[in-house]
Each structure stands twice: as C-alpha cells, then as structure tokens.
mmCIF file of the N, C-alpha and C atoms, coordinates in Angstrom:
data_MODEL
# 
_entry.id   MODEL 
# 
loop_
_atom_site.group_PDB 
_atom_site.id 
_atom_site.type_symbol 
_atom_site.label_atom_id 
_atom_site.label_alt_id 
_atom_site.label_comp_id 
_atom_site.label_asym_id 
_atom_site.label_entity_id 
_atom_site.label_seq_id 
_atom_site.pdbx_PDB_ins_code 
_atom_site.Cartn_x 
_atom_site.Cartn_y 
_atom_site.Cartn_z 
_atom_site.occupancy 
_atom_site.B_iso_or_equiv 
_atom_site.pdbx_formal_charge 
_atom_site.auth_seq_id 
_atom_site.auth_comp_id 
_atom_site.auth_asym_id 
_atom_site.auth_atom_id 
_atom_site.pdbx_PDB_model_num 
ATOM 1   N N  . UNK A 1 1  ? -22.673 -53.518 -16.776 1.00 0.00 ? 1  UNK A N  1 
ATOM 2   C CA . UNK A 1 1  ? -22.879 -54.397 -17.888 1.00 0.00 ? 1  UNK A CA 1 
ATOM 3   C C  . UNK A 1 1  ? -22.855 -55.839 -17.382 1.00 0.00 ? 1  UNK A C  1 
ATOM 4   N N  . UNK A 1 2  ? -23.826 -56.610 -17.747 1.00 0.00 ? 2  UNK A N  1 
ATOM 5   C CA . UNK A 1 2  ? -23.903 -58.017 -17.362 1.00 0.00 ? 2  UNK A CA 1 
ATOM 6   C C  . UNK A 1 2  ? -23.577 -58.885 -18.571 1.00 0.00 ? 2  UNK A C  1 
ATOM 7   N N  . UNK A 1 3  ? -22.920 -60.012 -18.301 1.00 0.00 ? 3  UNK A N  1 
ATOM 8   C CA . UNK A 1 3  ? -22.619 -60.938 -19.381 1.00 0.00 ? 3  UNK A CA 1 
ATOM 9   C C  . UNK A 1 3  ? -22.539 -62.364 -18.834 1.00 0.00 ? 3  UNK A C  1 
ATOM 10  N N  . UNK A 1 4  ? -22.631 -63.321 -19.745 1.00 0.00 ? 4  UNK A N  1 
ATOM 11  C CA . UNK A 1 4  ? -22.553 -64.736 -19.386 1.00 0.00 ? 4  UNK A CA 1 
ATOM 12  C C  . UNK A 1 4  ? -21.128 -65.201 -19.632 1.00 0.00 ? 4  UNK A C  1 
ATOM 13  N N  . UNK A 1 5  ? -20.543 -65.816 -18.626 1.00 0.00 ? 5  UNK A N  1 
ATOM 14  C CA . UNK A 1 5  ? -19.174 -66.322 -18.717 1.00 0.00 ? 5  UNK A CA 1 
ATOM 15  C C  . UNK A 1 5  ? -19.216 -67.845 -18.730 1.00 0.00 ? 5  UNK A C  1 
ATOM 16  N N  . UNK A 1 6  ? -18.543 -68.442 -19.711 1.00 0.00 ? 6  UNK A N  1 
ATOM 17  C CA . UNK A 1 6  ? -18.400 -69.896 -19.783 1.00 0.00 ? 6  UNK A CA 1 
ATOM 18  C C  . UNK A 1 6  ? -16.931 -70.227 -19.559 1.00 0.00 ? 6  UNK A C  1 
ATOM 19  N N  . UNK A 1 7  ? -16.666 -71.291 -18.830 1.00 0.00 ? 7  UNK A N  1 
ATOM 20  C CA . UNK A 1 7  ? -15.288 -71.671 -18.537 1.00 0.00 ? 7  UNK A CA 1 
ATOM 21  C C  . UNK A 1 7  ? -15.208 -73.175 -18.310 1.00 0.00 ? 7  UNK A C  1 
ATOM 22  N N  . UNK A 1 8  ? -14.025 -73.722 -18.510 1.00 0.00 ? 8  UNK A N  1 
ATOM 23  C CA . UNK A 1 8  ? -13.796 -75.148 -18.273 1.00 0.00 ? 8  UNK A CA 1 
ATOM 24  C C  . UNK A 1 8  ? -13.447 -75.360 -16.807 1.00 0.00 ? 8  UNK A C  1 
ATOM 25  N N  . UNK A 1 9  ? -14.083 -76.347 -16.192 1.00 0.00 ? 9  UNK A N  1 
ATOM 26  C CA . UNK A 1 9  ? -13.779 -76.703 -14.811 1.00 0.00 ? 9  UNK A CA 1 
ATOM 27  C C  . UNK A 1 9  ? -12.651 -77.736 -14.807 1.00 0.00 ? 9  UNK A C  1 
ATOM 28  N N  . UNK A 1 10 ? -12.103 -78.006 -13.634 1.00 0.00 ? 10 UNK A N  1 
ATOM 29  C CA . UNK A 1 10 ? -11.021 -78.988 -13.550 1.00 0.00 ? 10 UNK A CA 1 
ATOM 30  C C  . UNK A 1 10 ? -11.483 -80.396 -13.906 1.00 0.00 ? 10 UNK A C  1 
ATOM 31  N N  . UNK A 1 11 ? -12.778 -80.657 -13.752 1.00 0.00 ? 11 UNK A N  1 
ATOM 32  C CA . UNK A 1 11 ? -13.305 -81.981 -14.099 1.00 0.00 ? 11 UNK A CA 1 
ATOM 33  C C  . UNK A 1 11 ? -13.604 -82.115 -15.593 1.00 0.00 ? 11 UNK A C  1 
ATOM 34  N N  . UNK A 1 12 ? -13.429 -81.035 -16.348 1.00 0.00 ? 12 UNK A N  1 
ATOM 35  C CA . UNK A 1 12 ? -13.673 -81.079 -17.785 1.00 0.00 ? 12 UNK A CA 1 
ATOM 36  C C  . UNK A 1 12 ? -15.046 -80.600 -18.200 1.00 0.00 ? 12 UNK A C  1 
ATOM 37  N N  . UNK A 1 13 ? -15.905 -80.305 -17.234 1.00 0.00 ? 13 UNK A N  1 
ATOM 38  C CA . UNK A 1 13 ? -17.235 -79.787 -17.545 1.00 0.00 ? 13 UNK A CA 1 
ATOM 39  C C  . UNK A 1 13 ? -17.114 -78.304 -17.927 1.00 0.00 ? 13 UNK A C  1 
ATOM 40  N N  . UNK A 1 14 ? -18.200 -77.731 -18.396 1.00 0.00 ? 14 UNK A N  1 
ATOM 41  C CA . UNK A 1 14 ? -18.235 -76.308 -18.715 1.00 0.00 ? 14 UNK A CA 1 
ATOM 42  C C  . UNK A 1 14 ? -19.077 -75.598 -17.674 1.00 0.00 ? 14 UNK A C  1 
ATOM 43  N N  . UNK A 1 15 ? -18.490 -74.629 -16.992 1.00 0.00 ? 15 UNK A N  1 
ATOM 44  C CA . UNK A 1 15 ? -19.200 -73.843 -15.992 1.00 0.00 ? 15 UNK A CA 1 
ATOM 45  C C  . UNK A 1 15 ? -19.823 -72.615 -16.618 1.00 0.00 ? 15 UNK A C  1 
ATOM 46  N N  . UNK A 1 16 ? -20.912 -72.149 -16.014 1.00 0.00 ? 16 UNK A N  1 
ATOM 47  C CA . UNK A 1 16 ? -21.614 -70.957 -16.499 1.00 0.00 ? 16 UNK A CA 1 
ATOM 48  C C  . UNK A 1 16 ? -21.813 -70.010 -15.322 1.00 0.00 ? 16 UNK A C  1 
ATOM 49  N N  . UNK A 1 17 ? -21.442 -68.760 -15.525 1.00 0.00 ? 17 UNK A N  1 
ATOM 50  C CA . UNK A 1 17 ? -21.616 -67.724 -14.517 1.00 0.00 ? 17 UNK A CA 1 
ATOM 51  C C  . UNK A 1 17 ? -22.237 -66.493 -15.156 1.00 0.00 ? 17 UNK A C  1 
ATOM 52  N N  . UNK A 1 18 ? -22.947 -65.715 -14.339 1.00 0.00 ? 18 UNK A N  1 
ATOM 53  C CA . UNK A 1 18 ? -23.401 -64.394 -14.747 1.00 0.00 ? 18 UNK A CA 1 
ATOM 54  C C  . UNK A 1 18 ? -22.508 -63.402 -14.009 1.00 0.00 ? 18 UNK A C  1 
ATOM 55  N N  . UNK A 1 19 ? -21.851 -62.539 -14.765 1.00 0.00 ? 19 UNK A N  1 
ATOM 56  C CA . UNK A 1 19 ? -20.945 -61.559 -14.179 1.00 0.00 ? 19 UNK A CA 1 
ATOM 57  C C  . UNK A 1 19 ? -21.465 -60.162 -14.470 1.00 0.00 ? 19 UNK A C  1 
ATOM 58  N N  . UNK A 1 20 ? -21.237 -59.262 -13.546 1.00 0.00 ? 20 UNK A N  1 
ATOM 59  C CA . UNK A 1 20 ? -21.644 -57.880 -13.720 1.00 0.00 ? 20 UNK A CA 1 
ATOM 60  C C  . UNK A 1 20 ? -20.425 -56.988 -13.549 1.00 0.00 ? 20 UNK A C  1 
ATOM 61  N N  . UNK A 1 21 ? -20.151 -56.170 -14.562 1.00 0.00 ? 21 UNK A N  1 
ATOM 62  C CA . UNK A 1 21 ? -19.007 -55.269 -14.524 1.00 0.00 ? 21 UNK A CA 1 
ATOM 63  C C  . UNK A 1 21 ? -19.468 -53.838 -14.271 1.00 0.00 ? 21 UNK A C  1 
ATOM 64  N N  . UNK A 1 22 ? -18.677 -53.143 -13.479 1.00 0.00 ? 22 UNK A N  1 
ATOM 65  C CA . UNK A 1 22 ? -18.917 -51.733 -13.207 1.00 0.00 ? 22 UNK A CA 1 
ATOM 66  C C  . UNK A 1 22 ? -17.575 -51.029 -13.286 1.00 0.00 ? 22 UNK A C  1 
ATOM 67  N N  . UNK A 1 23 ? -17.455 -50.061 -14.152 1.00 0.00 ? 23 UNK A N  1 
ATOM 68  C CA . UNK A 1 23 ? -16.218 -49.315 -14.385 1.00 0.00 ? 23 UNK A CA 1 
ATOM 69  C C  . UNK A 1 23 ? -15.054 -50.251 -14.709 1.00 0.00 ? 23 UNK A C  1 
ATOM 70  N N  . UNK A 1 24 ? -15.316 -51.261 -15.531 1.00 0.00 ? 24 UNK A N  1 
ATOM 71  C CA . UNK A 1 24 ? -14.284 -52.167 -15.989 1.00 0.00 ? 24 UNK A CA 1 
ATOM 72  C C  . UNK A 1 24 ? -13.903 -53.274 -15.027 1.00 0.00 ? 24 UNK A C  1 
ATOM 73  N N  . UNK A 1 25 ? -14.543 -53.340 -13.878 1.00 0.00 ? 25 UNK A N  1 
ATOM 74  C CA . UNK A 1 25 ? -14.234 -54.373 -12.889 1.00 0.00 ? 25 UNK A CA 1 
ATOM 75  C C  . UNK A 1 25 ? -15.453 -55.248 -12.629 1.00 0.00 ? 25 UNK A C  1 
ATOM 76  N N  . UNK A 1 26 ? -15.214 -56.525 -12.444 1.00 0.00 ? 26 UNK A N  1 
ATOM 77  C CA . UNK A 1 26 ? -16.303 -57.441 -12.087 1.00 0.00 ? 26 UNK A CA 1 
ATOM 78  C C  . UNK A 1 26 ? -16.634 -57.203 -10.619 1.00 0.00 ? 26 UNK A C  1 
ATOM 79  N N  . UNK A 1 27 ? -17.888 -56.794 -10.355 1.00 0.00 ? 27 UNK A N  1 
ATOM 80  C CA . UNK A 1 27 ? -18.307 -56.494 -8.990  1.00 0.00 ? 27 UNK A CA 1 
ATOM 81  C C  . UNK A 1 27 ? -19.242 -57.549 -8.412  1.00 0.00 ? 27 UNK A C  1 
ATOM 82  N N  . UNK A 1 28 ? -19.801 -58.393 -9.270  1.00 0.00 ? 28 UNK A N  1 
ATOM 83  C CA . UNK A 1 28 ? -20.709 -59.429 -8.787  1.00 0.00 ? 28 UNK A CA 1 
ATOM 84  C C  . UNK A 1 28 ? -20.652 -60.613 -9.744  1.00 0.00 ? 28 UNK A C  1 
ATOM 85  N N  . UNK A 1 29 ? -20.599 -61.812 -9.175  1.00 0.00 ? 29 UNK A N  1 
ATOM 86  C CA . UNK A 1 29 ? -20.590 -63.037 -9.971  1.00 0.00 ? 29 UNK A CA 1 
ATOM 87  C C  . UNK A 1 29 ? -21.561 -64.024 -9.346  1.00 0.00 ? 29 UNK A C  1 
ATOM 88  N N  . UNK A 1 30 ? -22.402 -64.631 -10.179 1.00 0.00 ? 30 UNK A N  1 
ATOM 89  C CA . UNK A 1 30 ? -23.331 -65.656 -9.721  1.00 0.00 ? 30 UNK A CA 1 
ATOM 90  C C  . UNK A 1 30 ? -23.057 -66.921 -10.520 1.00 0.00 ? 30 UNK A C  1 
ATOM 91  N N  . UNK A 1 31 ? -22.718 -67.987 -9.816  1.00 0.00 ? 31 UNK A N  1 
ATOM 92  C CA . UNK A 1 31 ? -22.481 -69.269 -10.478 1.00 0.00 ? 31 UNK A CA 1 
ATOM 93  C C  . UNK A 1 31 ? -23.831 -69.918 -10.767 1.00 0.00 ? 31 UNK A C  1 
ATOM 94  N N  . UNK A 1 32 ? -24.099 -70.171 -12.032 1.00 0.00 ? 32 UNK A N  1 
ATOM 95  C CA . UNK A 1 32 ? -25.372 -70.772 -12.442 1.00 0.00 ? 32 UNK A CA 1 
ATOM 96  C C  . UNK A 1 32 ? -25.280 -72.290 -12.366 1.00 0.00 ? 32 UNK A C  1 
ATOM 97  N N  . UNK A 1 33 ? -24.154 -72.858 -12.757 1.00 0.00 ? 33 UNK A N  1 
ATOM 98  C CA . UNK A 1 33 ? -23.976 -74.295 -12.692 1.00 0.00 ? 33 UNK A CA 1 
ATOM 99  C C  . UNK A 1 33 ? -22.895 -74.762 -13.636 1.00 0.00 ? 33 UNK A C  1 
ATOM 100 N N  . UNK A 1 34 ? -22.747 -76.085 -13.738 1.00 0.00 ? 34 UNK A N  1 
ATOM 101 C CA . UNK A 1 34 ? -21.790 -76.654 -14.682 1.00 0.00 ? 34 UNK A CA 1 
ATOM 102 C C  . UNK A 1 34 ? -22.449 -77.833 -15.381 1.00 0.00 ? 34 UNK A C  1 
ATOM 103 N N  . UNK A 1 35 ? -22.029 -78.060 -16.614 1.00 0.00 ? 35 UNK A N  1 
ATOM 104 C CA . UNK A 1 35 ? -22.663 -79.086 -17.438 1.00 0.00 ? 35 UNK A CA 1 
ATOM 105 C C  . UNK A 1 35 ? -21.608 -79.891 -18.188 1.00 0.00 ? 35 UNK A C  1 
ATOM 106 N N  . UNK A 1 36 ? -21.932 -81.163 -18.406 1.00 0.00 ? 36 UNK A N  1 
ATOM 107 C CA . UNK A 1 36 ? -21.035 -82.044 -19.147 1.00 0.00 ? 36 UNK A CA 1 
ATOM 108 C C  . UNK A 1 36 ? -21.529 -82.321 -20.562 1.00 0.00 ? 36 UNK A C  1 
ATOM 109 N N  . UNK A 1 37 ? -22.784 -81.965 -20.858 1.00 0.00 ? 37 UNK A N  1 
ATOM 110 C CA . UNK A 1 37 ? -23.327 -82.202 -22.194 1.00 0.00 ? 37 UNK A CA 1 
ATOM 111 C C  . UNK A 1 37 ? -23.799 -80.882 -22.813 1.00 0.00 ? 37 UNK A C  1 
ATOM 112 N N  . UNK A 1 38 ? -23.936 -80.884 -24.117 1.00 0.00 ? 38 UNK A N  1 
ATOM 113 C CA . UNK A 1 38 ? -24.391 -79.683 -24.829 1.00 0.00 ? 38 UNK A CA 1 
ATOM 114 C C  . UNK A 1 38 ? -25.831 -79.319 -24.447 1.00 0.00 ? 38 UNK A C  1 
ATOM 115 N N  . UNK A 1 39 ? -26.659 -80.325 -24.229 1.00 0.00 ? 39 UNK A N  1 
ATOM 116 C CA . UNK A 1 39 ? -28.053 -80.080 -23.863 1.00 0.00 ? 39 UNK A CA 1 
ATOM 117 C C  . UNK A 1 39 ? -28.147 -79.403 -22.497 1.00 0.00 ? 39 UNK A C  1 
ATOM 118 N N  . UNK A 1 40 ? -27.385 -79.897 -21.533 1.00 0.00 ? 40 UNK A N  1 
ATOM 119 C CA . UNK A 1 40 ? -27.377 -79.299 -20.195 1.00 0.00 ? 40 UNK A CA 1 
ATOM 120 C C  . UNK A 1 40 ? -26.777 -77.897 -20.238 1.00 0.00 ? 40 UNK A C  1 
ATOM 121 N N  . UNK A 1 41 ? -25.751 -77.710 -21.073 1.00 0.00 ? 41 UNK A N  1 
ATOM 122 C CA . UNK A 1 41 ? -25.128 -76.392 -21.205 1.00 0.00 ? 41 UNK A CA 1 
ATOM 123 C C  . UNK A 1 41 ? -26.123 -75.380 -21.770 1.00 0.00 ? 41 UNK A C  1 
ATOM 124 N N  . UNK A 1 42 ? -26.919 -75.801 -22.743 1.00 0.00 ? 42 UNK A N  1 
ATOM 125 C CA . UNK A 1 42 ? -27.919 -74.911 -23.326 1.00 0.00 ? 42 UNK A CA 1 
ATOM 126 C C  . UNK A 1 42 ? -28.942 -74.481 -22.274 1.00 0.00 ? 42 UNK A C  1 
ATOM 127 N N  . UNK A 1 43 ? -29.327 -75.396 -21.389 1.00 0.00 ? 43 UNK A N  1 
ATOM 128 C CA . UNK A 1 43 ? -30.268 -75.062 -20.315 1.00 0.00 ? 43 UNK A CA 1 
ATOM 129 C C  . UNK A 1 43 ? -29.664 -74.055 -19.349 1.00 0.00 ? 43 UNK A C  1 
ATOM 130 N N  . UNK A 1 44 ? -28.386 -74.237 -19.011 1.00 0.00 ? 44 UNK A N  1 
ATOM 131 C CA . UNK A 1 44 ? -27.730 -73.309 -18.089 1.00 0.00 ? 44 UNK A CA 1 
ATOM 132 C C  . UNK A 1 44 ? -27.576 -71.917 -18.693 1.00 0.00 ? 44 UNK A C  1 
ATOM 133 N N  . UNK A 1 45 ? -27.242 -71.872 -19.977 1.00 0.00 ? 45 UNK A N  1 
ATOM 134 C CA . UNK A 1 45 ? -27.109 -70.577 -20.647 1.00 0.00 ? 45 UNK A CA 1 
ATOM 135 C C  . UNK A 1 45 ? -28.462 -69.875 -20.698 1.00 0.00 ? 45 UNK A C  1 
ATOM 136 N N  . UNK A 1 46 ? -29.536 -70.616 -20.937 1.00 0.00 ? 46 UNK A N  1 
ATOM 137 C CA . UNK A 1 46 ? -30.878 -70.029 -20.939 1.00 0.00 ? 46 UNK A CA 1 
ATOM 138 C C  . UNK A 1 46 ? -31.238 -69.508 -19.550 1.00 0.00 ? 46 UNK A C  1 
ATOM 139 N N  . UNK A 1 47 ? -30.874 -70.251 -18.515 1.00 0.00 ? 47 UNK A N  1 
ATOM 140 C CA . UNK A 1 47 ? -31.128 -69.806 -17.146 1.00 0.00 ? 47 UNK A CA 1 
ATOM 141 C C  . UNK A 1 47 ? -30.330 -68.542 -16.843 1.00 0.00 ? 47 UNK A C  1 
ATOM 142 N N  . UNK A 1 48 ? -29.077 -68.506 -17.278 1.00 0.00 ? 48 UNK A N  1 
ATOM 143 C CA . UNK A 1 48 ? -28.238 -67.318 -17.070 1.00 0.00 ? 48 UNK A CA 1 
ATOM 144 C C  . UNK A 1 48 ? -28.823 -66.110 -17.791 1.00 0.00 ? 48 UNK A C  1 
ATOM 145 N N  . UNK A 1 49 ? -29.314 -66.320 -18.998 1.00 0.00 ? 49 UNK A N  1 
ATOM 146 C CA . UNK A 1 49 ? -29.930 -65.217 -19.740 1.00 0.00 ? 49 UNK A CA 1 
ATOM 147 C C  . UNK A 1 49 ? -31.178 -64.729 -19.029 1.00 0.00 ? 49 UNK A C  1 
ATOM 148 N N  . UNK A 1 50 ? -31.928 -65.652 -18.426 1.00 0.00 ? 50 UNK A N  1 
ATOM 149 C CA . UNK A 1 50 ? -33.104 -65.279 -17.641 1.00 0.00 ? 50 UNK A CA 1 
ATOM 150 C C  . UNK A 1 50 ? -32.737 -64.425 -16.443 1.00 0.00 ? 50 UNK A C  1 
ATOM 151 N N  . UNK A 1 51 ? -31.599 -64.733 -15.820 1.00 0.00 ? 51 UNK A N  1 
ATOM 152 C CA . UNK A 1 51 ? -31.138 -63.927 -14.693 1.00 0.00 ? 51 UNK A CA 1 
ATOM 153 C C  . UNK A 1 51 ? -30.835 -62.510 -15.161 1.00 0.00 ? 51 UNK A C  1 
ATOM 154 N N  . UNK A 1 52 ? -30.156 -62.393 -16.292 1.00 0.00 ? 52 UNK A N  1 
ATOM 155 C CA . UNK A 1 52 ? -29.803 -61.075 -16.822 1.00 0.00 ? 52 UNK A CA 1 
ATOM 156 C C  . UNK A 1 52 ? -31.058 -60.301 -17.217 1.00 0.00 ? 52 UNK A C  1 
ATOM 157 N N  . UNK A 1 53 ? -31.986 -60.982 -17.865 1.00 0.00 ? 53 UNK A N  1 
ATOM 158 C CA . UNK A 1 53 ? -33.208 -60.326 -18.338 1.00 0.00 ? 53 UNK A CA 1 
ATOM 159 C C  . UNK A 1 53 ? -34.155 -59.965 -17.207 1.00 0.00 ? 53 UNK A C  1 
ATOM 160 N N  . UNK A 1 54 ? -33.966 -60.558 -16.046 1.00 0.00 ? 54 UNK A N  1 
ATOM 161 C CA . UNK A 1 54 ? -34.803 -60.231 -14.901 1.00 0.00 ? 54 UNK A CA 1 
ATOM 162 C C  . UNK A 1 54 ? -36.004 -61.141 -14.789 1.00 0.00 ? 54 UNK A C  1 
ATOM 163 N N  . UNK A 1 55 ? -35.757 -62.387 -14.435 1.00 0.00 ? 55 UNK A N  1 
ATOM 164 C CA . UNK A 1 55 ? -36.839 -63.347 -14.261 1.00 0.00 ? 55 UNK A CA 1 
ATOM 165 C C  . UNK A 1 55 ? -37.896 -62.799 -13.312 1.00 0.00 ? 55 UNK A C  1 
ATOM 166 N N  . UNK A 1 56 ? -39.125 -62.946 -13.707 1.00 0.00 ? 56 UNK A N  1 
ATOM 167 C CA . UNK A 1 56 ? -40.268 -62.589 -12.862 1.00 0.00 ? 56 UNK A CA 1 
ATOM 168 C C  . UNK A 1 56 ? -40.150 -61.175 -12.302 1.00 0.00 ? 56 UNK A C  1 
ATOM 169 N N  . UNK A 1 57 ? -39.601 -60.264 -13.088 1.00 0.00 ? 57 UNK A N  1 
ATOM 170 C CA . UNK A 1 57 ? -39.529 -58.872 -12.669 1.00 0.00 ? 57 UNK A CA 1 
ATOM 171 C C  . UNK A 1 57 ? -38.393 -58.565 -11.706 1.00 0.00 ? 57 UNK A C  1 
ATOM 172 N N  . UNK A 1 58 ? -37.528 -59.544 -11.420 1.00 0.00 ? 58 UNK A N  1 
ATOM 173 C CA . UNK A 1 58 ? -36.401 -59.302 -10.526 1.00 0.00 ? 58 UNK A CA 1 
ATOM 174 C C  . UNK A 1 58 ? -35.253 -58.717 -11.343 1.00 0.00 ? 58 UNK A C  1 
ATOM 175 N N  . UNK A 1 59 ? -34.796 -57.537 -11.018 1.00 0.00 ? 59 UNK A N  1 
ATOM 176 C CA . UNK A 1 59 ? -33.721 -56.936 -11.797 1.00 0.00 ? 59 UNK A CA 1 
ATOM 177 C C  . UNK A 1 59 ? -32.378 -57.631 -11.557 1.00 0.00 ? 59 UNK A C  1 
ATOM 178 N N  . UNK A 1 60 ? -31.460 -57.467 -12.468 1.00 0.00 ? 60 UNK A N  1 
ATOM 179 C CA . UNK A 1 60 ? -30.138 -58.059 -12.391 1.00 0.00 ? 60 UNK A CA 1 
ATOM 180 C C  . UNK A 1 60 ? -29.415 -57.676 -11.103 1.00 0.00 ? 60 UNK A C  1 
ATOM 181 N N  . UNK A 1 61 ? -29.698 -56.519 -10.568 1.00 0.00 ? 61 UNK A N  1 
ATOM 182 C CA . UNK A 1 61 ? -28.959 -56.012 -9.418  1.00 0.00 ? 61 UNK A CA 1 
ATOM 183 C C  . UNK A 1 61 ? -29.310 -56.735 -8.127  1.00 0.00 ? 61 UNK A C  1 
ATOM 184 N N  . UNK A 1 62 ? -30.394 -57.487 -8.088  1.00 0.00 ? 62 UNK A N  1 
ATOM 185 C CA . UNK A 1 62 ? -30.778 -58.218 -6.892  1.00 0.00 ? 62 UNK A CA 1 
ATOM 186 C C  . UNK A 1 62 ? -30.561 -59.707 -7.129  1.00 0.00 ? 62 UNK A C  1 
ATOM 187 N N  . UNK A 1 63 ? -29.310 -60.158 -6.990  1.00 0.00 ? 63 UNK A N  1 
ATOM 188 C CA . UNK A 1 63 ? -28.967 -61.541 -7.289  1.00 0.00 ? 63 UNK A CA 1 
ATOM 189 C C  . UNK A 1 63 ? -28.906 -62.429 -6.058  1.00 0.00 ? 63 UNK A C  1 
ATOM 190 N N  . UNK A 1 64 ? -29.294 -61.922 -4.907  1.00 0.00 ? 64 UNK A N  1 
ATOM 191 C CA . UNK A 1 64 ? -29.186 -62.679 -3.670  1.00 0.00 ? 64 UNK A CA 1 
ATOM 192 C C  . UNK A 1 64 ? -29.965 -63.986 -3.707  1.00 0.00 ? 64 UNK A C  1 
ATOM 193 N N  . UNK A 1 65 ? -31.079 -64.035 -4.428  1.00 0.00 ? 65 UNK A N  1 
ATOM 194 C CA . UNK A 1 65 ? -31.888 -65.249 -4.451  1.00 0.00 ? 65 UNK A CA 1 
ATOM 195 C C  . UNK A 1 65 ? -31.208 -66.376 -5.222  1.00 0.00 ? 65 UNK A C  1 
ATOM 196 N N  . UNK A 1 66 ? -30.146 -66.080 -5.994  1.00 0.00 ? 66 UNK A N  1 
ATOM 197 C CA . UNK A 1 66 ? -29.451 -67.107 -6.760  1.00 0.00 ? 66 UNK A CA 1 
ATOM 198 C C  . UNK A 1 66 ? -28.235 -67.651 -6.018  1.00 0.00 ? 66 UNK A C  1 
ATOM 199 N N  . UNK A 1 67 ? -27.883 -67.099 -4.889  1.00 0.00 ? 67 UNK A N  1 
ATOM 200 C CA . UNK A 1 67 ? -26.731 -67.578 -4.132  1.00 0.00 ? 67 UNK A CA 1 
ATOM 201 C C  . UNK A 1 67 ? -27.092 -68.869 -3.417  1.00 0.00 ? 67 UNK A C  1 
ATOM 202 N N  . UNK A 1 68 ? -26.120 -69.752 -3.326  1.00 0.00 ? 68 UNK A N  1 
ATOM 203 C CA . UNK A 1 68 ? -26.334 -70.989 -2.582  1.00 0.00 ? 68 UNK A CA 1 
ATOM 204 C C  . UNK A 1 68 ? -26.323 -70.685 -1.104  1.00 0.00 ? 68 UNK A C  1 
ATOM 205 N N  . UNK A 1 69 ? -27.189 -71.373 -0.382  1.00 0.00 ? 69 UNK A N  1 
ATOM 206 C CA . UNK A 1 69 ? -27.287 -71.145 1.061   1.00 0.00 ? 69 UNK A CA 1 
ATOM 207 C C  . UNK A 1 69 ? -26.649 -72.259 1.830   1.00 0.00 ? 69 UNK A C  1 
# 
C-alpha cells in the first residue's frame, strides 16, 4: 500500500514523502520535497500522487529514478 506522508520539518516547512507499506511495515520511502507555502505544498502533493499513480507508465515499485544522486 502506498500513501503520501506530510510532516513538519525542523525549519517549520512541511515535508512530503511517498511511503510504501508491506505487511504493516514501511519498506520504501521517497522524499518528494518540502514547502513553506500552501501553493508549493499543493505542487508537491500532486507530484507525490503522480509517483503513486505511475508517471509515464513507471510503476510505484520502481522508485529509483526519484532518489537523489
């Protein structure tokens, strides 16, 4: 099961992650970004939803392209 996680960062911004649970445990987490405004947060949530939905035919299970290098 995949879901979008929002959390407060130490700087006061709101962070957005895509998490994937398997048998009740989080097995994969992808940090999408952090935002200080509602407009930026809406963009990050839309991007996270795109990751879950499988942007450009990429399934949720292949998240390597979203990792920072």
